[in-house]
DRENFI-958112 format. One record per residue (C-alpha): residue number from 1; x, y, z. Coordinates in steps of 0.25 Angstrom, whole numbers. Example, Ala and Ser with C-alpha at 12.3 -4.5 7.8 and 13.67 -1.06 7.14 Angstrom:
DRENFI-958112
- 1:49:-18:31
- 2:55:-4:29
end
This chain:
DRENFI-958112
- 1:-562:-162:-61
- 2:-552:-154:-70
- 3:-553:-141:-62
- 4:-539:-143:-57
- 5:-534:-142:-71
- 6:-541:-130:-76
- 7:-538:-116:-73
- 8:-553:-113:-73
- 9:-564:-123:-73
- 10:-573:-122:-85
- 11:-585:-119:-77
- 12:-578:-107:-70
- 13:-574:-101:-83
- 14:-584:-105:-94
- 15:-591:-92:-94
- 16:-578:-84:-97
- 17:-575:-94:-108
- 18:-588:-91:-115
- 19:-586:-77:-114
- 20:-571:-78:-119
- 21:-576:-87:-131
- 22:-586:-76:-135
- 23:-576:-64:-134
- 24:-583:-58:-122
- 25:-571:-60:-113
- 26:-556:-61:-117
- 27:-548:-74:-117
- 28:-536:-76:-108
- 29:-528:-82:-119
- 30:-530:-83:-134
- 31:-521:-92:-143
- 32:-522:-88:-157
- 33:-520:-95:-171
- 34:-517:-109:-166
- 35:-519:-122:-173
- 36:-528:-128:-163
- 37:-527:-143:-162
- 38:-542:-147:-160
- 39:-541:-160:-152
- 40:-556:-161:-152
- 41:-558:-161:-167
- 42:-544:-166:-172
- 43:-541:-153:-179
- 44:-531:-142:-181
- 45:-538:-129:-180
- 46:-529:-118:-186
- 47:-529:-103:-181
- 48:-537:-106:-169
- 49:-538:-96:-157
- 50:-539:-101:-143
- 51:-545:-92:-132
- 52:-543:-95:-117
- 53:-549:-90:-105
- 54:-549:-96:-90
- 55:-539:-106:-95
- 56:-548:-112:-105
- 57:-551:-111:-120
- 58:-563:-101:-122
- 59:-563:-101:-137
- 60:-557:-106:-150
- 61:-556:-98:-162
- 62:-557:-107:-174
- 63:-557:-105:-189
- 64:-560:-90:-192
- 65:-563:-88:-177
- 66:-553:-81:-168
- 67:-551:-78:-153
- 68:-549:-63:-155
- 69:-562:-61:-148
- 70:-556:-68:-135
- 71:-544:-59:-134
- 72:-544:-47:-124
- 73:-533:-38:-120
- 74:-527:-48:-110
- 75:-529:-60:-118
- 76:-516:-68:-121
- 77:-515:-71:-135
- 78:-506:-82:-140
- 79:-503:-83:-155
- 80:-502:-98:-159
- 81:-501:-96:-174
- 82:-494:-109:-179
- 83:-496:-117:-166
- 84:-505:-128:-163
- 85:-514:-127:-151
- 86:-517:-140:-144
- 87:-523:-144:-131
- 88:-513:-146:-120
- 89:-506:-159:-120
- 90:-510:-170:-109
- 91:-503:-182:-105
- 92:-513:-193:-101
- 93:-504:-201:-92
- 94:-491:-197:-86
- 95:-483:-200:-73
- 96:-476:-187:-70
- 97:-466:-193:-61
- 98:-459:-200:-73
- 99:-454:-187:-77
- 100:-447:-187:-63
- 101:-454:-173:-59
- 102:-467:-168:-53
- 103:-479:-163:-60
- 104:-476:-149:-60
- 105:-462:-150:-66
- 106:-468:-160:-76
- 107:-477:-149:-80
- 108:-466:-140:-83
- 109:-460:-150:-92
- 110:-472:-154:-100
- 111:-481:-142:-101
- 112:-471:-135:-111
- 113:-474:-147:-120
- 114:-489:-144:-121
- 115:-493:-154:-109
- 116:-504:-147:-101
- 117:-510:-159:-94
- 118:-505:-172:-89
- 119:-512:-184:-82
- 120:-502:-189:-72
- 121:-502:-201:-63
- 122:-492:-199:-52
- 123:-492:-214:-48
- 124:-476:-214:-47
- 125:-477:-205:-35
- 126:-489:-212:-31
- 127:-482:-225:-30
- 128:-471:-218:-21
- 129:-479:-209:-12
- 130:-494:-212:-15
- 131:-505:-202:-16
- 132:-498:-191:-8
- 133:-487:-191:-18
- 134:-497:-191:-29
- 135:-504:-179:-22
- 136:-490:-171:-22
- 137:-489:-174:-37
- 138:-503:-167:-39
- 139:-499:-155:-31
- 140:-486:-153:-39
- 141:-495:-153:-52
- 142:-503:-142:-47
- 143:-492:-132:-48
- 144:-491:-132:-63
- 145:-501:-129:-75
- 146:-500:-143:-81
- 147:-513:-150:-79
- 148:-508:-162:-71
- 149:-520:-172:-71
- 150:-518:-182:-60
- 151:-521:-197:-61
- 152:-518:-203:-47
- 153:-510:-216:-47
- 154:-519:-228:-47
- 155:-508:-239:-45
- 156:-500:-237:-33
- 157:-494:-248:-33
- 158:-496:-251:-48
- 159:-499:-265:-45
- 160:-501:-270:-31
- 161:-493:-281:-25
- 162:-481:-281:-33
- 163:-473:-268:-29
- 164:-471:-259:-17
- 165:-474:-244:-19
- 166:-473:-232:-10
- 167:-488:-230:-9
- 168:-501:-235:-13
- 169:-513:-228:-20
- 170:-527:-233:-16
- 171:-541:-232:-22
- 172:-544:-222:-10
- 173:-532:-214:-14
- 174:-537:-213:-29
- 175:-551:-209:-24
- 176:-545:-198:-16
- 177:-537:-193:-28
- 178:-549:-192:-37
- 179:-553:-180:-29
- 180:-540:-173:-32
- 181:-542:-161:-42
- 182:-531:-165:-52
- 183:-535:-180:-53
- 184:-541:-184:-66
- 185:-539:-199:-67
- 186:-533:-212:-60
- 187:-519:-215:-64
- 188:-515:-227:-72
- 189:-521:-239:-67
- 190:-509:-248:-69
- 191:-515:-259:-60
- 192:-523:-265:-71
- 193:-521:-279:-64
- 194:-528:-273:-52
- 195:-539:-267:-60
- 196:-541:-281:-67
- 197:-542:-288:-54
- 198:-551:-277:-49
- 199:-542:-274:-37
- 200:-548:-265:-27
- 201:-538:-253:-27
- 202:-537:-251:-42
- 203:-552:-253:-44
- 204:-554:-243:-33
- 205:-545:-233:-39
- 206:-552:-233:-52
- 207:-566:-233:-46
- 208:-562:-220:-38
- 209:-557:-214:-51
- 210:-569:-217:-59
- 211:-578:-213:-48
- 212:-571:-199:-48
- 213:-574:-199:-63
- 214:-559:-200:-67
- 215:-553:-209:-77
- 216:-544:-221:-74
- 217:-531:-221:-82
- 218:-525:-235:-85
- 219:-512:-243:-87
- 220:-515:-256:-94
- 221:-502:-263:-100
- 222:-508:-277:-101
- 223:-509:-284:-114
- 224:-523:-289:-111
- 225:-532:-281:-120
- 226:-545:-289:-117
- 227:-550:-292:-103
- 228:-540:-285:-95
- 229:-540:-272:-103
- 230:-555:-272:-104
- 231:-556:-274:-89
- 232:-546:-263:-86
- 233:-554:-253:-95
- 234:-567:-258:-89
- 235:-561:-254:-75
- 236:-561:-240:-79
- 237:-547:-238:-83
- 238:-548:-229:-96
- 239:-534:-226:-101
- 240:-521:-233:-103
- 241:-507:-229:-107
- 242:-500:-243:-107
- 243:-502:-247:-121
- 244:-490:-254:-128
- 245:-497:-257:-142
- 246:-507:-252:-151
- 247:-516:-264:-148
- 248:-516:-260:-134
- 249:-520:-246:-137
- 250:-531:-250:-146
- 251:-536:-261:-136
- 252:-537:-250:-125
- 253:-544:-240:-135
- 254:-554:-250:-139
- 255:-558:-252:-124
- 256:-560:-237:-123
- 257:-547:-234:-115
- 258:-539:-221:-117
- 259:-525:-225:-122
- 260:-514:-216:-117
- 261:-503:-217:-128
- 262:-490:-216:-121
- 263:-477:-210:-125
- 264:-468:-207:-112
- 265:-453:-207:-110
- 266:-451:-222:-110
- 267:-465:-228:-114
- 268:-465:-225:-129
- 269:-478:-231:-133
- 270:-483:-222:-144
- 271:-475:-229:-155
- 272:-480:-242:-151
- 273:-495:-239:-154
- 274:-497:-225:-159
- 275:-494:-228:-174
- 276:-504:-240:-174
- 277:-514:-231:-167
- 278:-513:-221:-177
- 279:-514:-231:-189
- 280:-526:-238:-182
- 281:-535:-225:-183
- 282:-541:-229:-170
- 283:-548:-217:-163
- 284:-538:-210:-153
- 285:-548:-203:-144
- 286:-544:-212:-132
- 287:-529:-210:-135
- 288:-521:-201:-125
- 289:-506:-198:-125
- 290:-498:-200:-112
- 291:-483:-201:-108
- 292:-484:-209:-95
- 293:-470:-206:-91
- 294:-460:-196:-95
- 295:-446:-194:-91
- 296:-441:-180:-89
- 297:-432:-180:-100
- 298:-443:-183:-110
- 299:-451:-171:-105
- 300:-439:-162:-106
- 301:-433:-167:-119
- 302:-446:-172:-127
- 303:-458:-166:-121
- 304:-471:-172:-115
- 305:-484:-174:-123
- 306:-479:-166:-135
- 307:-468:-178:-136
- 308:-479:-188:-136
- 309:-487:-180:-147
- 310:-475:-179:-156
- 311:-473:-195:-155
- 312:-488:-197:-158
- 313:-486:-188:-171
- 314:-473:-195:-174
- 315:-481:-209:-173
- 316:-492:-204:-183
- 317:-503:-199:-174
- 318:-510:-186:-179
- 319:-505:-175:-170
- 320:-520:-170:-166
- 321:-523:-184:-162
- 322:-511:-184:-154
- 323:-515:-171:-147
- 324:-529:-177:-144
- 325:-522:-188:-137
- 326:-515:-178:-128
- 327:-526:-169:-126
- 328:-541:-171:-128
- 329:-541:-186:-127
- 330:-533:-185:-114
- 331:-543:-175:-108
- 332:-555:-183:-112
- 333:-550:-196:-106
- 334:-547:-189:-93
- 335:-561:-182:-93
- 336:-555:-168:-94
- 337:-558:-164:-109
- 338:-568:-154:-103
- 339:-556:-146:-99
- 340:-544:-152:-106
- 341:-539:-158:-119
- 342:-543:-148:-130
- 343:-542:-133:-134
- 344:-557:-130:-134
- 345:-566:-120:-127
- 346:-568:-123:-112
- 347:-555:-132:-111
- 348:-543:-128:-103
- 349:-533:-120:-112
- 350:-522:-130:-111
- 351:-516:-127:-125
- 352:-503:-130:-131
- 353:-498:-123:-143
- 354:-489:-132:-152
- 355:-480:-129:-163
- 356:-485:-141:-171
- 357:-492:-155:-170
- 358:-479:-162:-173
- 359:-469:-157:-162
- 360:-480:-153:-153
- 361:-471:-142:-147
- 362:-478:-133:-137
- 363:-476:-118:-139
- 364:-486:-114:-128
- 365:-494:-122:-118
- 366:-506:-116:-111
- 367:-513:-123:-99
- 368:-526:-116:-95
- 369:-523:-105:-104
- 370:-510:-102:-97
- 371:-497:-102:-105
- 372:-489:-113:-97
- 373:-478:-116:-107
- 374:-471:-110:-119
- 375:-461:-115:-129
- 376:-457:-127:-121
- 377:-456:-120:-107
- 378:-466:-120:-95
- 379:-471:-106:-91
- 380:-473:-111:-77
- 381:-463:-114:-66
- 382:-463:-126:-57
- 383:-456:-126:-43
- 384:-451:-139:-37
- 385:-462:-146:-30
- 386:-460:-148:-15
- 387:-462:-163:-15
- 388:-467:-169:-1
- 389:-456:-176:7
- 390:-464:-190:6
- 391:-461:-189:-9
- 392:-446:-186:-8
- 393:-442:-197:1
- 394:-446:-210:-5
- 395:-434:-218:-6
- 396:-436:-228:5
- 397:-428:-241:1
- 398:-424:-244:15
- 399:-410:-249:12
- 400:-397:-245:4
- 401:-396:-253:-9
- 402:-382:-260:-11
- 403:-377:-269:-22
- 404:-381:-281:-13
- 405:-396:-276:-14
- 406:-396:-279:-29
- 407:-391:-294:-27
- 408:-402:-304:-33
- 409:-399:-317:-26
- 410:-403:-330:-32
- 411:-402:-344:-27
- 412:-393:-350:-38
- 413:-378:-350:-41
- 414:-371:-342:-51
- 415:-376:-343:-65
- 416:-389:-337:-71
- 417:-404:-336:-68
- 418:-416:-333:-76
- 419:-423:-320:-71
- 420:-435:-312:-75
- 421:-432:-298:-81
- 422:-440:-286:-86
- 423:-437:-284:-100
- 424:-438:-269:-104
- 425:-443:-264:-117
- 426:-438:-250:-120
- 427:-449:-239:-121
- 428:-460:-248:-115
- 429:-465:-251:-101
- 430:-467:-266:-104
- 431:-456:-276:-99
- 432:-455:-290:-103
- 433:-454:-302:-92
- 434:-441:-308:-97
- 435:-432:-319:-91
- 436:-417:-317:-92
- 437:-405:-324:-87
- 438:-396:-317:-77
- 439:-383:-321:-70
- 440:-382:-326:-56
- 441:-369:-322:-48
- 442:-367:-326:-34
- 443:-381:-330:-32
- 444:-387:-317:-37
- 445:-394:-313:-50
- 446:-386:-303:-59
- 447:-389:-293:-70
- 448:-384:-296:-84
- 449:-381:-283:-90
- 450:-375:-290:-103
- 451:-389:-295:-106
- 452:-396:-283:-101
- 453:-402:-289:-89
- 454:-402:-280:-77
- 455:-406:-281:-62
- 456:-417:-273:-57
- 457:-421:-271:-42
- 458:-434:-264:-36
- 459:-433:-259:-22
- 460:-445:-254:-14
- 461:-441:-239:-11
- 462:-454:-236:-3
- 463:-454:-245:9
- 464:-440:-245:15
- 465:-434:-257:21
- 466:-448:-264:19
- 467:-446:-263:4
- 468:-443:-274:-5
- 469:-435:-276:-18
- 470:-434:-285:-30
- 471:-425:-288:-42
- 472:-427:-291:-56
- 473:-420:-290:-70
- 474:-422:-281:-82
- 475:-418:-281:-97
- 476:-418:-270:-107
- 477:-410:-258:-100
- 478:-396:-262:-104
- 479:-389:-254:-93
- 480:-376:-256:-86
- 481:-377:-251:-71
- 482:-389:-248:-63
- 483:-402:-239:-63
- 484:-411:-236:-52
- 485:-424:-228:-51
- 486:-436:-225:-42
- 487:-445:-222:-53
- 488:-449:-237:-55
- 489:-464:-238:-58
- 490:-473:-239:-51
- 491:-468:-241:-36
- 492:-456:-233:-39
- 493:-447:-242:-31
- 494:-432:-242:-33
- 495:-428:-248:-46
- 496:-414:-252:-49
- 497:-408:-259:-61
- 498:-394:-263:-65
- 499:-384:-273:-69
- 500:-376:-272:-56
- 501:-379:-272:-41
- 502:-369:-261:-37
- 503:-375:-251:-47
- 504:-389:-254:-44
- 505:-386:-252:-29
- 506:-380:-238:-32
- 507:-392:-234:-40
- 508:-402:-238:-29
- 509:-394:-231:-18
- 510:-393:-218:-27
- 511:-408:-217:-28
- 512:-411:-220:-14
- 513:-402:-209:-10
- 514:-408:-198:-19
- 515:-423:-202:-17
- 516:-425:-209:-30
- 517:-424:-207:-45
- 518:-416:-213:-56
- 519:-401:-217:-56
- 520:-391:-224:-66
- 521:-379:-231:-60
- 522:-367:-238:-67
- 523:-354:-243:-62
- 524:-357:-238:-48
- 525:-359:-223:-53
- 526:-372:-215:-53
- 527:-374:-211:-68
- 528:-387:-203:-67
- 529:-397:-200:-56
- 530:-411:-194:-56
- 531:-415:-190:-42
- 532:-430:-191:-40
- 533:-432:-188:-26
- 534:-448:-186:-27
- 535:-453:-200:-25
- 536:-441:-206:-32
- 537:-448:-201:-44
- 538:-447:-186:-46
- 539:-437:-175:-46
- 540:-440:-161:-41
- 541:-431:-155:-52
- 542:-434:-149:-65
- 543:-438:-159:-76
- 544:-426:-154:-84
- 545:-417:-158:-73
- 546:-423:-171:-71
- 547:-423:-174:-86
- 548:-408:-171:-86
- 549:-405:-181:-75
- 550:-414:-191:-82
- 551:-406:-188:-94
- 552:-393:-191:-87
- 553:-400:-204:-82
- 554:-404:-208:-96
- 555:-390:-206:-101
- 556:-385:-214:-89
- 557:-394:-225:-94
- 558:-389:-224:-108
- 559:-374:-225:-103
- 560:-378:-237:-95
- 561:-383:-244:-108
- 562:-398:-241:-108
- 563:-404:-237:-122
- 564:-419:-237:-119
- 565:-428:-225:-119
- 566:-431:-219:-105
- 567:-425:-231:-97
- 568:-428:-225:-84
- 569:-443:-226:-87
- 570:-442:-240:-92
- 571:-434:-244:-79
- 572:-444:-237:-71
- 573:-456:-247:-75
- 574:-448:-260:-72
- 575:-456:-260:-59
- 576:-470:-256:-65
- 577:-478:-268:-61
- 578:-490:-265:-70
- 579:-484:-266:-84
- 580:-480:-279:-90
- 581:-472:-288:-90
- 582:-462:-289:-78
- 583:-459:-278:-68
- 584:-450:-278:-55
- 585:-455:-271:-42
- 586:-449:-272:-28
- 587:-457:-285:-26
- 588:-452:-292:-38
- 589:-455:-295:-53
- 590:-470:-292:-57
- 591:-476:-299:-69
- 592:-485:-288:-74
- 593:-493:-297:-83
- 594:-497:-306:-71
- 595:-494:-297:-60
- 596:-487:-307:-52
- 597:-473:-307:-46
- 598:-462:-315:-54
- 599:-449:-320:-48
- 600:-436:-315:-53
- 601:-430:-328:-57
- 602:-437:-334:-69
- 603:-434:-348:-64
- 604:-443:-345:-52
- 605:-456:-343:-61
end
């Protein structure tokens, strides 16, 4: 199954590895005098030599033993004195599109930070263009040394019957994808209500995955830790990254689930449960690390898995245990430990040389024994990918938004009305189902910026004149003006938020004209714009350029009054109809505890 990710399959080179280990043939590469992080025994092994041939580890010189017998006239010798040699880092769950770039450019950003493998679920692209777009993401990934293990999207749409996406993924599509050479698992099964109801399509997708001997990754944010969680695990779902507390983590571990401990750009979950996990002494073999969603500025300014490792150590986790969660635990979960996850004989020579086990600064990064990054810079180049036309013309609103578009009529005179609102908590994916009072003027509901109550609208951007739209309210952002984006999980419809109709209309029109992205508007002026013409999700520019544009947007948010971390991502999940409690889609409010639609006016309940 893993042939695609190895320079040479083990069965084609095992004889040579045997000879290199015994000194009968020279190695291609020998790393000398490293402090080896042994993730198999939880040790630091000083002054270790590592001999590599055919892209795989052939020999470890431990203790008084050295790899001098593996060195020939053409062997590349790297002196790693004072450095720590660890397995290449792996992100167990990531949506590359959240960085607003393709996989190849993502590789250029993260490999210099020690990342050698990612398990990516392109369900953002899947919701816009379906499996043809997913296939294009896979083809882009083939151009770089980063091992992009793909997990095709299981939930397109995320929850049936509550929103309109640009495409749908069926059990037959998943069965076909399991024959692709870079597919190792099923993407996160967010439709846990469908699983619990034994709906045909989610059950069929999981059956196709399990029949292909792949794992089913999960997404279970429900507070039910009894029958529902047991049933979800019994269905075949074997991992989850949606845990908000130590009790949730422990409940899943006790049922044999792998728990993906998450620290992304906006979803800052580690502080909420890692210290308790450390103090508990619970075995962490089933714990993995993941980022889920990274903004481009996070990758450029802070790093990737190295950033998460630093936070783990800051919160009290032993650094070797943290490295296990980003290496061998990950490989074992996905059934790839025969090739990946440790620096041991026979495994792929995916090795990162680190300054220390606190900052985790990568000095050299090897993938299959090739030096692919050094001192923070990639040693491979990436040309812009030629995205197909069907992925670059995806804004199909069917009309031109005006201020009148955002009028919310109500059958009552001037005064006030009680409405439902999504109450946002910074740094979390969860929203509260709140009831607030808003003004009524000339028979229409108004925002109330003085009380931090903003209007929200979601427009179907996939089906033109046949599309629908819906209105709601939100608290927690504290802005003056309007914001709009087409990165709105998971249908990625046009999401607009603001305190006045004129700015909301300008924001919407701006994104329609540029093909999608993110825009900030105040007082009839565009303050910042991030153009994302590929599916309304990604740019074809360098990550540094995109990060600078996103930085300008972040500064615009701050100028408009917002103080929360990564507000763009927080706004982007206001339509995510599979995470509690209340979400807004183009069809209206969805109660994500009951999975029933709810009226905007609280009096209509």
